All heavy atoms as TSV, in Angstrom:
chain	resi	resn	atom	element	x	y	z
A	1	MET	N	N	97.857	65.436	26.516
A	1	MET	CA	C	97.692	66.420	25.474
A	1	MET	C	C	98.557	66.053	24.285
A	1	MET	O	O	99.658	65.601	24.433
A	1	MET	CB	C	98.177	67.788	25.957
A	1	MET	CG	C	97.199	68.588	26.702
A	1	MET	SD	S	97.740	70.286	26.499
A	1	MET	CE	C	97.383	70.963	28.020
A	2	ALA	N	N	98.013	66.280	23.078
A	2	ALA	CA	C	98.753	66.032	21.856
A	2	ALA	C	C	98.665	67.288	20.980
A	2	ALA	O	O	97.582	67.743	20.655
A	2	ALA	CB	C	98.186	64.845	21.135
A	3	TRP	N	N	99.824	67.820	20.661
A	3	TRP	CA	C	99.919	68.977	19.790
A	3	TRP	C	C	100.242	68.482	18.401
A	3	TRP	O	O	101.170	67.704	18.200
A	3	TRP	CB	C	101.035	69.907	20.277
A	3	TRP	CG	C	100.724	70.503	21.592
A	3	TRP	CD1	C	100.920	69.950	22.823
A	3	TRP	CD2	C	100.129	71.789	21.868
A	3	TRP	NE1	N	100.504	70.781	23.810
A	3	TRP	CE2	C	100.007	71.927	23.241
A	3	TRP	CE3	C	99.702	72.826	21.017
A	3	TRP	CZ2	C	99.473	73.069	23.832
A	3	TRP	CZ3	C	99.163	73.941	21.587
A	3	TRP	CH2	C	99.042	74.070	23.007
A	4	THR	N	N	99.440	68.914	17.405
A	4	THR	CA	C	99.579	68.445	16.040
A	4	THR	C	C	99.483	69.618	15.077
A	4	THR	O	O	98.920	70.647	15.391
A	4	THR	CB	C	98.507	67.395	15.679
A	4	THR	OG1	O	97.219	67.968	15.914
A	4	THR	CG2	C	98.671	66.127	16.502
A	5	TRP	N	N	99.989	69.379	13.867
A	5	TRP	CA	C	99.968	70.371	12.807
A	5	TRP	C	C	99.041	69.919	11.670
A	5	TRP	O	O	98.958	68.728	11.404
A	5	TRP	CB	C	101.340	70.590	12.212
A	5	TRP	CG	C	102.304	71.250	13.135
A	5	TRP	CD1	C	103.296	70.678	13.892
A	5	TRP	CD2	C	102.359	72.653	13.453
A	5	TRP	NE1	N	103.946	71.595	14.617
A	5	TRP	CE2	C	103.419	72.836	14.401
A	5	TRP	CE3	C	101.653	73.767	13.029
A	5	TRP	CZ2	C	103.754	74.068	14.906
A	5	TRP	CZ3	C	101.973	75.011	13.554
A	5	TRP	CH2	C	103.032	75.160	14.470
A	6	ARG	N	N	98.383	70.866	11.035
A	6	ARG	CA	C	97.626	70.609	9.821
A	6	ARG	C	C	98.338	71.404	8.712
A	6	ARG	O	O	98.693	72.582	8.918
A	6	ARG	CB	C	96.181	71.097	9.930
A	6	ARG	CG	C	95.391	70.989	8.614
A	6	ARG	CD	C	93.979	71.543	8.793
A	6	ARG	NE	N	93.358	71.825	7.535
A	6	ARG	CZ	C	92.499	70.993	6.909
A	6	ARG	NH1	N	92.199	69.836	7.482
A	6	ARG	NH2	N	91.988	71.342	5.757
A	7	PHE	N	N	98.496	70.798	7.558
A	7	PHE	CA	C	99.250	71.391	6.457
A	7	PHE	C	C	98.302	71.644	5.298
A	7	PHE	O	O	97.528	70.766	4.925
A	7	PHE	CB	C	100.362	70.449	6.030
A	7	PHE	CG	C	101.234	70.033	7.180
A	7	PHE	CD1	C	100.942	68.897	7.927
A	7	PHE	CD2	C	102.326	70.787	7.551
A	7	PHE	CE1	C	101.692	68.526	9.013
A	7	PHE	CE2	C	103.098	70.430	8.621
A	7	PHE	CZ	C	102.804	69.293	9.367
A	8	GLU	N	N	98.380	72.847	4.699
A	8	GLU	CA	C	97.455	73.246	3.636
A	8	GLU	C	C	98.207	73.987	2.512
A	8	GLU	O	O	99.226	74.600	2.746
A	8	GLU	CB	C	96.360	74.165	4.171
A	8	GLU	CG	C	95.440	73.538	5.149
A	8	GLU	CD	C	94.306	74.489	5.553
A	8	GLU	OE1	O	94.348	75.687	5.202
A	8	GLU	OE2	O	93.372	74.004	6.213
A	9	LYS	N	N	97.555	73.914	1.337
A	9	LYS	CA	C	97.955	74.810	0.217
A	9	LYS	C	C	97.393	76.203	0.571
A	9	LYS	O	O	96.585	76.333	1.477
A	9	LYS	CB	C	97.350	74.318	-1.085
A	9	LYS	CG	C	97.665	72.896	-1.452
A	9	LYS	CD	C	98.949	72.588	-2.141
A	9	LYS	CE	C	99.260	73.274	-3.386
A	9	LYS	NZ	N	100.736	73.364	-3.587
A	10	ALA	N	N	97.757	77.191	-0.198
A	10	ALA	CA	C	97.283	78.558	0.040
A	10	ALA	C	C	95.757	78.660	-0.052
A	10	ALA	O	O	95.148	79.502	0.573
A	10	ALA	CB	C	97.960	79.521	-0.905
A	11	ASP	N	N	95.142	77.779	-0.867
A	11	ASP	CA	C	93.702	77.826	-1.050
A	11	ASP	C	C	92.903	77.068	0.030
A	11	ASP	O	O	91.712	76.962	-0.042
A	11	ASP	CB	C	93.307	77.317	-2.428
A	11	ASP	CG	C	93.601	75.829	-2.629
A	11	ASP	OD1	O	94.045	75.122	-1.684
A	11	ASP	OD2	O	93.410	75.353	-3.777
A	12	GLY	N	N	93.627	76.506	1.028
A	12	GLY	CA	C	92.963	75.796	2.125
A	12	GLY	C	C	92.847	74.297	1.921
A	12	GLY	O	O	92.304	73.604	2.789
A	13	THR	N	N	93.342	73.778	0.827
A	13	THR	CA	C	93.309	72.344	0.579
A	13	THR	C	C	94.336	71.660	1.437
A	13	THR	O	O	95.504	72.028	1.427
A	13	THR	CB	C	93.623	72.042	-0.930
A	13	THR	OG1	O	92.711	72.768	-1.725
A	13	THR	CG2	C	93.510	70.566	-1.207
A	14	GLU	N	N	93.931	70.662	2.183
A	14	GLU	CA	C	94.838	69.954	3.042
A	14	GLU	C	C	95.793	69.118	2.188
A	14	GLU	O	O	95.401	68.516	1.207
A	14	GLU	CB	C	94.102	69.020	4.034
A	14	GLU	CG	C	95.012	68.392	5.048
A	14	GLU	CD	C	94.296	67.655	6.179
A	14	GLU	OE1	O	93.059	67.521	6.104
A	14	GLU	OE2	O	94.986	67.241	7.119
A	15	VAL	N	N	97.079	69.116	2.577
A	15	VAL	CA	C	98.105	68.343	1.845
A	15	VAL	C	C	98.883	67.472	2.863
A	15	VAL	O	O	98.948	67.774	4.028
A	15	VAL	CB	C	99.087	69.259	1.094
A	15	VAL	CG1	C	98.414	70.027	0.004
A	15	VAL	CG2	C	99.830	70.167	2.026
A	16	GLN	N	N	99.435	66.387	2.339
A	16	GLN	CA	C	100.320	65.532	3.117
A	16	GLN	C	C	101.647	66.233	3.245
A	16	GLN	O	O	102.203	66.732	2.255
A	16	GLN	CB	C	100.490	64.165	2.456
A	16	GLN	CG	C	99.279	63.279	2.559
A	16	GLN	CD	C	98.965	62.965	4.009
A	16	GLN	OE1	O	97.945	63.421	4.529
A	16	GLN	NE2	N	99.793	62.207	4.649
A	17	PRO	N	N	102.226	66.292	4.447
A	17	PRO	CA	C	103.504	66.971	4.601
A	17	PRO	C	C	104.653	66.194	4.010
A	17	PRO	O	O	104.635	64.969	4.010
A	17	PRO	CB	C	103.646	67.091	6.128
A	17	PRO	CG	C	102.847	65.943	6.639
A	17	PRO	CD	C	101.706	65.754	5.705
A	18	ALA	N	N	105.627	66.914	3.493
A	18	ALA	CA	C	106.854	66.316	2.947
A	18	ALA	C	C	107.689	65.677	4.060
A	18	ALA	O	O	108.415	64.705	3.834
A	18	ALA	CB	C	107.670	67.359	2.207
A	19	VAL	N	N	107.548	66.192	5.266
A	19	VAL	CA	C	108.248	65.660	6.456
A	19	VAL	C	C	107.162	65.240	7.404
A	19	VAL	O	O	106.329	66.081	7.817
A	19	VAL	CB	C	109.150	66.745	7.095
A	19	VAL	CG1	C	109.854	66.192	8.324
A	19	VAL	CG2	C	110.136	67.285	6.092
A	20	GLU	N	N	107.102	63.986	7.762
A	20	GLU	CA	C	106.014	63.485	8.630
A	20	GLU	C	C	106.262	63.897	10.082
A	20	GLU	O	O	107.272	63.486	10.685
A	20	GLU	CB	C	105.908	61.970	8.498
A	20	GLU	CG	C	104.631	61.405	9.069
A	20	GLU	CD	C	103.372	61.916	8.360
A	20	GLU	OE1	O	103.357	62.029	7.155
A	20	GLU	OE2	O	102.393	62.193	9.086
A	21	PRO	N	N	105.351	64.653	10.669
A	21	PRO	CA	C	105.540	65.071	12.067
A	21	PRO	C	C	105.047	63.974	13.020
A	21	PRO	O	O	104.306	63.090	12.639
A	21	PRO	CB	C	104.661	66.298	12.173
A	21	PRO	CG	C	103.532	66.024	11.225
A	21	PRO	CD	C	104.180	65.250	10.084
A	22	GLU	N	N	105.442	64.098	14.247
A	22	GLU	CA	C	104.933	63.272	15.294
A	22	GLU	C	C	103.825	64.016	16.030
A	22	GLU	O	O	103.516	65.153	15.647
A	22	GLU	CB	C	106.057	62.913	16.259
A	22	GLU	CG	C	106.745	64.158	16.839
A	22	GLU	CD	C	108.055	63.890	17.553
A	22	GLU	OE1	O	109.053	63.782	16.848
A	22	GLU	OE2	O	107.999	63.761	18.786
A	23	GLU	N	N	103.249	63.377	17.033
A	23	GLU	CA	C	102.393	64.125	17.942
A	23	GLU	C	C	103.269	64.630	19.044
A	23	GLU	O	O	104.022	63.861	19.642
A	23	GLU	CB	C	101.268	63.239	18.493
A	23	GLU	CG	C	100.197	62.922	17.486
A	23	GLU	CD	C	98.993	62.233	18.115
A	23	GLU	OE1	O	99.037	61.849	19.291
A	23	GLU	OE2	O	97.988	62.097	17.388
A	24	PHE	N	N	103.220	65.906	19.315
A	24	PHE	CA	C	104.115	66.524	20.274
A	24	PHE	C	C	103.418	66.658	21.653
A	24	PHE	O	O	102.211	66.834	21.723
A	24	PHE	CB	C	104.541	67.910	19.761
A	24	PHE	CG	C	105.187	67.865	18.406
A	24	PHE	CD1	C	104.440	68.063	17.271
A	24	PHE	CD2	C	106.522	67.575	18.276
A	24	PHE	CE1	C	105.024	67.995	16.010
A	24	PHE	CE2	C	107.141	67.498	17.039
A	24	PHE	CZ	C	106.392	67.700	15.890
A	25	THR	N	N	104.220	66.588	22.697
A	25	THR	CA	C	103.625	66.682	24.057
A	25	THR	C	C	103.535	68.085	24.571
A	25	THR	O	O	102.814	68.335	25.532
A	25	THR	CB	C	104.461	65.817	25.041
A	25	THR	OG1	O	105.818	66.250	25.002
A	25	THR	CG2	C	104.388	64.348	24.698
A	26	THR	N	N	104.267	69.027	23.926
A	26	THR	CA	C	104.193	70.445	24.346
A	26	THR	C	C	104.094	71.335	23.107
A	26	THR	O	O	104.537	70.979	22.023
A	26	THR	CB	C	105.423	70.880	25.165
A	26	THR	OG1	O	106.553	70.897	24.293
A	26	THR	CG2	C	105.671	69.952	26.362
A	27	GLN	N	N	103.544	72.508	23.298
A	27	GLN	CA	C	103.467	73.498	22.248
A	27	GLN	C	C	104.897	73.915	21.814
A	27	GLN	O	O	105.159	74.046	20.612
A	27	GLN	CB	C	102.670	74.723	22.728
A	27	GLN	CG	C	102.528	75.785	21.622
A	27	GLN	CD	C	101.630	76.928	22.043
A	27	GLN	OE1	O	101.063	76.944	23.130
A	27	GLN	NE2	N	101.504	77.916	21.173
A	28	GLY	N	N	105.788	74.036	22.746
A	28	GLY	CA	C	107.162	74.410	22.426
A	28	GLY	C	C	107.836	73.386	21.525
A	28	GLY	O	O	108.581	73.749	20.598
A	29	ASP	N	N	107.612	72.100	21.812
A	29	ASP	CA	C	108.204	71.041	20.952
A	29	ASP	C	C	107.636	71.121	19.554
A	29	ASP	O	O	108.381	70.987	18.548
A	29	ASP	CB	C	107.949	69.654	21.529
A	29	ASP	CG	C	108.751	69.364	22.769
A	29	ASP	OD1	O	109.735	70.094	23.042
A	29	ASP	OD2	O	108.400	68.377	23.479
A	30	ALA	N	N	106.337	71.345	19.432
A	30	ALA	CA	C	105.709	71.448	18.095
A	30	ALA	C	C	106.250	72.640	17.360
A	30	ALA	O	O	106.542	72.548	16.156
A	30	ALA	CB	C	104.186	71.564	18.257
A	31	GLU	N	N	106.386	73.782	18.026
A	31	GLU	CA	C	106.875	74.980	17.373
A	31	GLU	C	C	108.370	74.868	17.026
A	31	GLU	O	O	108.800	75.379	15.994
A	31	GLU	CB	C	106.579	76.196	18.261
A	31	GLU	CG	C	105.101	76.484	18.304
A	31	GLU	CD	C	104.714	77.553	19.311
A	31	GLU	OE1	O	105.486	77.806	20.247
A	31	GLU	OE2	O	103.613	78.122	19.138
A	32	SER	N	N	109.132	74.205	17.865
A	32	SER	CA	C	110.541	73.976	17.511
A	32	SER	C	C	110.665	73.134	16.272
A	32	SER	O	O	111.484	73.389	15.374
A	32	SER	CB	C	111.273	73.288	18.679
A	32	SER	OG	O	111.402	74.165	19.768
A	33	TRP	N	N	109.826	72.098	16.169
A	33	TRP	CA	C	109.860	71.219	15.007
A	33	TRP	C	C	109.507	71.995	13.733
A	33	TRP	O	O	110.197	71.857	12.716
A	33	TRP	CB	C	108.884	70.030	15.202
A	33	TRP	CG	C	108.888	69.123	14.018
A	33	TRP	CD1	C	109.736	68.099	13.781
A	33	TRP	CD2	C	107.976	69.148	12.918
A	33	TRP	NE1	N	109.417	67.481	12.569
A	33	TRP	CE2	C	108.355	68.140	12.023
A	33	TRP	CE3	C	106.889	69.972	12.577
A	33	TRP	CZ2	C	107.697	67.887	10.849
A	33	TRP	CZ3	C	106.254	69.717	11.382
A	33	TRP	CH2	C	106.625	68.715	10.537
A	34	ILE	N	N	108.457	72.816	13.760
A	34	ILE	CA	C	108.072	73.542	12.573
A	34	ILE	C	C	109.150	74.540	12.185
A	34	ILE	O	O	109.408	74.770	11.007
A	34	ILE	CB	C	106.690	74.243	12.706
A	34	ILE	CG1	C	106.015	74.473	11.360
A	34	ILE	CG2	C	106.771	75.566	13.472
A	34	ILE	CD1	C	105.384	73.316	10.767
A	35	GLY	N	N	109.863	75.070	13.166
A	35	GLY	CA	C	110.970	75.974	12.913
A	35	GLY	C	C	112.112	75.289	12.164
A	35	GLY	O	O	112.838	75.914	11.381
A	36	GLU	N	N	112.282	73.994	12.402
A	36	GLU	CA	C	113.324	73.237	11.737
A	36	GLU	C	C	112.876	72.698	10.390
A	36	GLU	O	O	113.697	72.531	9.486
A	36	GLU	CB	C	113.792	72.077	12.645
A	36	GLU	CG	C	114.436	72.524	13.920
A	36	GLU	CD	C	114.652	71.387	14.894
A	36	GLU	OE1	O	114.396	70.211	14.549
A	36	GLU	OE2	O	115.123	71.658	16.020
A	37	ALA	N	N	111.609	72.397	10.246
A	37	ALA	CA	C	111.116	71.681	9.061
A	37	ALA	C	C	110.422	72.554	8.028
A	37	ALA	O	O	110.082	72.053	6.950
A	37	ALA	CB	C	110.162	70.552	9.506
A	38	TRP	N	N	110.216	73.819	8.302
A	38	TRP	CA	C	109.341	74.630	7.439
A	38	TRP	C	C	109.820	74.676	5.995
A	38	TRP	O	O	108.987	74.661	5.074
A	38	TRP	CB	C	109.130	76.050	8.013
A	38	TRP	CG	C	110.317	76.937	7.948
A	38	TRP	CD1	C	111.282	77.082	8.889
A	38	TRP	CD2	C	110.668	77.822	6.882
A	38	TRP	NE1	N	112.223	78.000	8.470
A	38	TRP	CE2	C	111.873	78.472	7.226
A	38	TRP	CE3	C	110.091	78.124	5.622
A	38	TRP	CZ2	C	112.518	79.385	6.415
A	38	TRP	CZ3	C	110.709	79.046	4.817
A	38	TRP	CH2	C	111.913	79.669	5.198
A	39	LYS	N	N	111.131	74.750	5.763
A	39	LYS	CA	C	111.597	74.861	4.366
A	39	LYS	C	C	111.281	73.555	3.601
A	39	LYS	O	O	110.826	73.632	2.431
A	39	LYS	CB	C	113.096	75.116	4.324
A	39	LYS	CG	C	113.476	76.513	4.722
A	39	LYS	CD	C	114.978	76.737	4.635
A	39	LYS	CE	C	115.332	78.111	5.107
A	39	LYS	NZ	N	116.798	78.343	5.087
A	40	ASP	N	N	111.488	72.401	4.203
A	40	ASP	CA	C	111.151	71.129	3.550
A	40	ASP	C	C	109.659	71.033	3.315
A	40	ASP	O	O	109.215	70.516	2.289
A	40	ASP	CB	C	111.641	69.952	4.374
A	40	ASP	CG	C	113.130	69.868	4.448
A	40	ASP	OD1	O	113.805	70.289	3.476
A	40	ASP	OD2	O	113.661	69.378	5.461
A	41	LEU	N	N	108.866	71.489	4.255
A	41	LEU	CA	C	107.390	71.448	4.110
A	41	LEU	C	C	106.957	72.339	2.955
A	41	LEU	O	O	106.112	71.949	2.151
A	41	LEU	CB	C	106.711	71.890	5.421
A	41	LEU	CG	C	106.960	70.963	6.597
A	41	LEU	CD1	C	106.560	71.672	7.886
A	41	LEU	CD2	C	106.179	69.663	6.448
A	42	LEU	N	N	107.539	73.535	2.882
A	42	LEU	CA	C	107.215	74.471	1.818
A	42	LEU	C	C	107.610	73.886	0.455
A	42	LEU	O	O	106.798	73.887	-0.479
A	42	LEU	CB	C	107.910	75.807	2.042
A	42	LEU	CG	C	107.628	76.918	1.067
A	42	LEU	CD1	C	106.178	77.296	1.046
A	42	LEU	CD2	C	108.481	78.131	1.384
A	43	GLU	N	N	108.789	73.339	0.356
A	43	GLU	CA	C	109.229	72.745	-0.905
A	43	GLU	C	C	108.375	71.510	-1.272
A	43	GLU	O	O	108.211	71.194	-2.457
A	43	GLU	CB	C	110.695	72.319	-0.794
A	43	GLU	CG	C	111.622	73.501	-0.774
A	43	GLU	CD	C	113.073	73.129	-0.478
A	43	GLU	OE1	O	113.405	71.937	-0.365
A	43	GLU	OE2	O	113.916	74.066	-0.365
A	44	GLY	N	N	107.781	70.859	-0.273
A	44	GLY	CA	C	106.942	69.711	-0.521
A	44	GLY	C	C	105.496	70.018	-0.838
A	44	GLY	O	O	104.682	69.122	-1.014
A	45	GLY	N	N	105.150	71.316	-0.887
A	45	GLY	CA	C	103.813	71.692	-1.326
A	45	GLY	C	C	102.892	72.310	-0.278
A	45	GLY	O	O	101.796	72.697	-0.613
A	46	ALA	N	N	103.336	72.397	0.961
A	46	ALA	CA	C	102.500	73.052	1.962
A	46	ALA	C	C	102.829	74.540	1.958
A	46	ALA	O	O	103.976	74.934	1.907
A	46	ALA	CB	C	102.782	72.474	3.354
A	47	ASP	N	N	101.772	75.375	2.009
A	47	ASP	CA	C	101.968	76.822	2.017
A	47	ASP	C	C	101.691	77.421	3.380
A	47	ASP	O	O	102.221	78.487	3.721
A	47	ASP	CB	C	101.006	77.494	1.020
A	47	ASP	CG	C	101.347	77.117	-0.397
A	47	ASP	OD1	O	102.522	77.182	-0.807
A	47	ASP	OD2	O	100.407	76.731	-1.133
A	48	GLN	N	N	100.860	76.740	4.183
A	48	GLN	CA	C	100.487	77.283	5.488
A	48	GLN	C	C	100.192	76.126	6.450
A	48	GLN	O	O	99.928	75.019	6.018
A	48	GLN	CB	C	99.271	78.208	5.363
A	48	GLN	CG	C	98.038	77.517	4.798
A	48	GLN	CD	C	96.918	78.489	4.449
A	48	GLN	OE1	O	97.151	79.700	4.341
A	48	GLN	NE2	N	95.715	77.994	4.290
A	49	VAL	N	N	100.231	76.451	7.746
A	49	VAL	CA	C	99.997	75.438	8.770
A	49	VAL	C	C	99.054	75.969	9.835
A	49	VAL	O	O	98.913	77.186	10.021
A	49	VAL	CB	C	101.312	74.960	9.430
A	49	VAL	CG1	C	102.193	74.253	8.397
A	49	VAL	CG2	C	102.075	76.122	10.069
A	50	PHE	N	N	98.441	75.036	10.553
A	50	PHE	CA	C	97.608	75.319	11.713
A	50	PHE	C	C	98.106	74.463	12.847
A	50	PHE	O	O	98.467	73.289	12.634
A	50	PHE	CB	C	96.155	74.932	11.470
A	50	PHE	CG	C	95.452	75.769	10.426
A	50	PHE	CD1	C	95.657	75.554	9.076
A	50	PHE	CD2	C	94.600	76.784	10.812
A	50	PHE	CE1	C	95.012	76.298	8.123
A	50	PHE	CE2	C	93.928	77.541	9.853
A	50	PHE	CZ	C	94.126	77.316	8.520
A	51	LEU	N	N	98.131	74.968	14.055
A	51	LEU	CA	C	98.512	74.202	15.238
A	51	LEU	C	C	97.264	73.849	16.040
A	51	LEU	O	O	96.418	74.716	16.274
A	51	LEU	CB	C	99.487	74.990	16.104
A	51	LEU	CG	C	100.010	74.269	17.359
A	51	LEU	CD1	C	100.799	73.008	16.954
A	51	LEU	CD2	C	100.850	75.200	18.218
A	52	PHE	N	N	97.157	72.566	16.423
A	52	PHE	CA	C	96.056	72.075	17.214
A	52	PHE	C	C	96.525	71.456	18.508
A	52	PHE	O	O	97.581	70.839	18.563
A	52	PHE	CB	C	95.267	70.996	16.408
A	52	PHE	CG	C	94.532	71.528	15.239
A	52	PHE	CD1	C	95.165	71.689	14.008
A	52	PHE	CD2	C	93.217	71.891	15.344
A	52	PHE	CE1	C	94.486	72.165	12.925
A	52	PHE	CE2	C	92.509	72.375	14.250
A	52	PHE	CZ	C	93.144	72.520	13.038
A	53	ASP	N	N	95.734	71.624	19.549
A	53	ASP	CA	C	95.969	71.004	20.849
A	53	ASP	C	C	94.784	70.080	21.109
A	53	ASP	O	O	93.646	70.576	21.351
A	53	ASP	CB	C	96.083	72.065	21.926
A	53	ASP	CG	C	96.259	71.473	23.324
A	53	ASP	OD1	O	96.578	70.287	23.447
A	53	ASP	OD2	O	96.046	72.233	24.309
A	54	ASP	N	N	95.000	68.770	21.038
A	54	ASP	CA	C	93.944	67.799	21.199
A	54	ASP	C	C	92.735	68.084	20.303
A	54	ASP	O	O	91.590	68.004	20.745
A	54	ASP	CB	C	93.497	67.685	22.651
A	54	ASP	CG	C	94.427	66.814	23.495
A	54	ASP	OD1	O	95.152	65.984	22.901
A	54	ASP	OD2	O	94.441	67.004	24.716
A	55	GLY	N	N	92.990	68.487	19.078
A	55	GLY	CA	C	91.936	68.726	18.091
A	55	GLY	C	C	91.351	70.117	18.137
A	55	GLY	O	O	90.529	70.456	17.286
A	56	THR	N	N	91.762	70.956	19.068
A	56	THR	CA	C	91.272	72.326	19.168
A	56	THR	C	C	92.302	73.267	18.512
A	56	THR	O	O	93.473	73.240	18.904
A	56	THR	CB	C	91.061	72.750	20.625
A	56	THR	OG1	O	90.110	71.857	21.238
A	56	THR	CG2	C	90.560	74.187	20.711
A	57	LYS	N	N	91.861	74.055	17.567
A	57	LYS	CA	C	92.772	74.964	16.869
A	57	LYS	C	C	93.307	76.012	17.821
A	57	LYS	O	O	92.558	76.702	18.499
A	57	LYS	CB	C	92.084	75.648	15.674
A	57	LYS	CG	C	93.045	76.529	14.881
A	57	LYS	CD	C	92.429	77.043	13.602
A	57	LYS	CE	C	91.715	78.345	13.907
A	57	LYS	NZ	N	91.272	79.055	12.700
A	58	VAL	N	N	94.633	76.119	17.887
A	58	VAL	CA	C	95.309	77.101	18.717
A	58	VAL	C	C	95.598	78.361	17.888
A	58	VAL	O	O	95.324	79.467	18.339
A	58	VAL	CB	C	96.615	76.534	19.311
A	58	VAL	CG1	C	97.359	77.576	20.131
A	58	VAL	CG2	C	96.292	75.311	20.166
A	59	TYR	N	N	96.140	78.156	16.677
A	59	TYR	CA	C	96.343	79.266	15.759
A	59	TYR	C	C	96.530	78.770	14.338
A	59	TYR	O	O	96.767	77.597	14.117
A	59	TYR	CB	C	97.478	80.225	16.175
A	59	TYR	CG	C	98.872	79.591	16.290
A	59	TYR	CD1	C	99.607	79.339	15.135
A	59	TYR	CD2	C	99.438	79.323	17.497
A	59	TYR	CE1	C	100.885	78.800	15.235
A	59	TYR	CE2	C	100.706	78.807	17.615
A	59	TYR	CZ	C	101.432	78.548	16.456
A	59	TYR	OH	O	102.683	78.020	16.551
A	60	GLY	N	N	96.459	79.703	13.405
A	60	GLY	CA	C	96.607	79.408	11.995
A	60	GLY	C	C	95.494	80.096	11.250
A	60	GLY	O	O	94.486	80.527	11.819
A	61	PRO	N	N	95.690	80.282	9.958
A	61	PRO	CA	C	96.840	79.816	9.214
A	61	PRO	C	C	98.093	80.645	9.446
A	61	PRO	O	O	98.021	81.837	9.624
A	61	PRO	CB	C	96.377	79.917	7.759
A	61	PRO	CG	C	95.395	81.054	7.754
A	61	PRO	CD	C	94.719	80.982	9.112
A	62	MET	N	N	99.211	79.945	9.477
A	62	MET	CA	C	100.520	80.589	9.566
A	62	MET	C	C	101.267	80.243	8.298
A	62	MET	O	O	101.446	79.063	7.978
A	62	MET	CB	C	101.308	80.059	10.786
A	62	MET	CG	C	102.676	80.687	10.920
A	62	MET	SD	S	103.560	80.181	12.410
A	62	MET	CE	C	103.991	78.517	11.975
A	63	SER	N	N	101.657	81.253	7.568
A	63	SER	CA	C	102.322	81.060	6.296
A	63	SER	C	C	103.707	80.465	6.498
A	63	SER	O	O	104.413	80.811	7.451
A	63	SER	CB	C	102.433	82.399	5.544
A	63	SER	OG	O	103.197	82.218	4.367
A	64	LEU	N	N	104.097	79.590	5.593
A	64	LEU	CA	C	105.465	79.063	5.570
A	64	LEU	C	C	106.345	79.865	4.634
A	64	LEU	O	O	107.558	79.624	4.571
A	64	LEU	CB	C	105.449	77.582	5.124
A	64	LEU	CG	C	104.770	76.624	6.084
A	64	LEU	CD1	C	104.739	75.230	5.483
A	64	LEU	CD2	C	105.393	76.605	7.447
A	65	GLN	N	N	105.769	80.821	3.939
A	65	GLN	CA	C	106.546	81.690	3.015
A	65	GLN	C	C	107.429	82.610	3.846
A	65	GLN	O	O	106.976	83.183	4.834
A	65	GLN	CB	C	105.612	82.524	2.137
A	65	GLN	CG	C	104.664	81.721	1.291
A	65	GLN	CD	C	105.360	81.004	0.140
A	65	GLN	OE1	O	106.390	81.491	-0.352
A	65	GLN	NE2	N	104.851	79.867	-0.236
A	66	ALA	N	N	108.684	82.771	3.450
A	66	ALA	CA	C	109.568	83.677	4.111
A	66	ALA	C	C	109.129	85.101	3.867
A	66	ALA	O	O	108.660	85.438	2.780
A	66	ALA	CB	C	111.000	83.472	3.620
A	67	ASP	N	N	109.239	85.945	4.888
A	67	ASP	CA	C	108.893	87.333	4.742
A	67	ASP	C	C	110.018	88.059	4.027
A	67	ASP	O	O	111.127	88.133	4.513
A	67	ASP	CB	C	108.719	87.948	6.147
A	67	ASP	CG	C	108.276	89.385	6.110
A	67	ASP	OD1	O	108.251	90.015	5.011
A	67	ASP	OD2	O	107.948	89.930	7.169
A	68	PRO	N	N	109.745	88.579	2.807
A	68	PRO	CA	C	110.813	89.219	2.022
A	68	PRO	C	C	111.445	90.393	2.731
A	68	PRO	O	O	112.597	90.707	2.495
A	68	PRO	CB	C	110.135	89.632	0.715
A	68	PRO	CG	C	108.684	89.541	0.949
A	68	PRO	CD	C	108.459	88.639	2.146
A	69	GLU	N	N	110.746	91.031	3.651
A	69	GLU	CA	C	111.308	92.177	4.369
A	69	GLU	C	C	112.366	91.761	5.373
A	69	GLU	O	O	113.211	92.556	5.798
A	69	GLU	CB	C	110.208	92.980	5.053
A	69	GLU	CG	C	109.273	93.652	4.068
A	69	GLU	CD	C	108.201	94.486	4.763
A	69	GLU	OE1	O	108.370	94.784	5.962
A	69	GLU	OE2	O	107.221	94.818	4.083
A	70	THR	N	N	112.340	90.487	5.824
A	70	THR	CA	C	113.321	90.023	6.809
A	70	THR	C	C	114.456	89.249	6.163
A	70	THR	O	O	115.352	88.805	6.847
A	70	THR	CB	C	112.642	89.156	7.882
A	70	THR	OG1	O	112.114	87.999	7.247
A	70	THR	CG2	C	111.584	89.920	8.593
A	71	GLN	N	N	114.407	89.060	4.866
A	71	GLN	CA	C	115.454	88.295	4.163
A	71	GLN	C	C	116.588	89.221	3.739
A	71	GLN	O	O	116.318	90.376	3.323
A	71	GLN	CB	C	114.858	87.634	2.895
A	71	GLN	CG	C	113.794	86.606	3.217
A	71	GLN	CD	C	114.315	85.487	4.108
A	71	GLN	OE1	O	115.299	84.849	3.775
A	71	GLN	NE2	N	113.684	85.294	5.213
A	72	PRO	N	N	117.818	88.756	3.837
A	72	PRO	CA	C	118.925	89.602	3.396
A	72	PRO	C	C	118.840	89.817	1.868
A	72	PRO	O	O	118.390	88.966	1.152
A	72	PRO	CB	C	120.169	88.818	3.780
A	72	PRO	CG	C	119.711	87.418	3.971
A	72	PRO	CD	C	118.255	87.475	4.332
A	73	ASP	N	N	119.297	91.000	1.460
A	73	ASP	CA	C	119.305	91.290	0.025
A	73	ASP	C	C	120.344	90.408	-0.674
A	73	ASP	O	O	121.445	90.191	-0.136
A	73	ASP	CB	C	119.676	92.770	-0.235
A	73	ASP	CG	C	118.588	93.688	0.204
A	73	ASP	OD1	O	117.421	93.285	0.224
A	73	ASP	OD2	O	118.896	94.863	0.535
A	74	GLU	N	N	119.991	89.867	-1.819
A	74	GLU	CA	C	120.909	89.067	-2.590
A	74	GLU	C	C	121.692	89.979	-3.541
A	74	GLU	O	O	121.123	90.856	-4.154
A	74	GLU	CB	C	120.165	87.981	-3.389
A	74	GLU	CG	C	119.534	86.972	-2.479
A	74	GLU	CD	C	118.849	85.829	-3.278
A	74	GLU	OE1	O	119.212	85.641	-4.428
A	74	GLU	OE2	O	117.972	85.183	-2.690
A	75	ALA	N	N	122.940	89.772	-3.617
A	75	ALA	CA	C	123.802	90.619	-4.480
A	75	ALA	C	C	123.790	90.121	-5.895
A	75	ALA	O	O	123.584	89.014	-6.194
A	75	ALA	CB	C	125.202	90.650	-3.929
């Protein structure tokens, strides 16, 4: 099994990621990686991602935008 990510702009256009991912052997590894890399991916032009397992979509689109309701207030 190979877990992979697809990176897109908000309009659905596929983009090259700013951080090149590997093919992951588990869903947990793939999700851990996106949790570490999402800010660099967002800054590099990706707005949303999809997770695939051997070419089959598992979920997505998942936004890389931070949820303003969960962010601390800036003083």
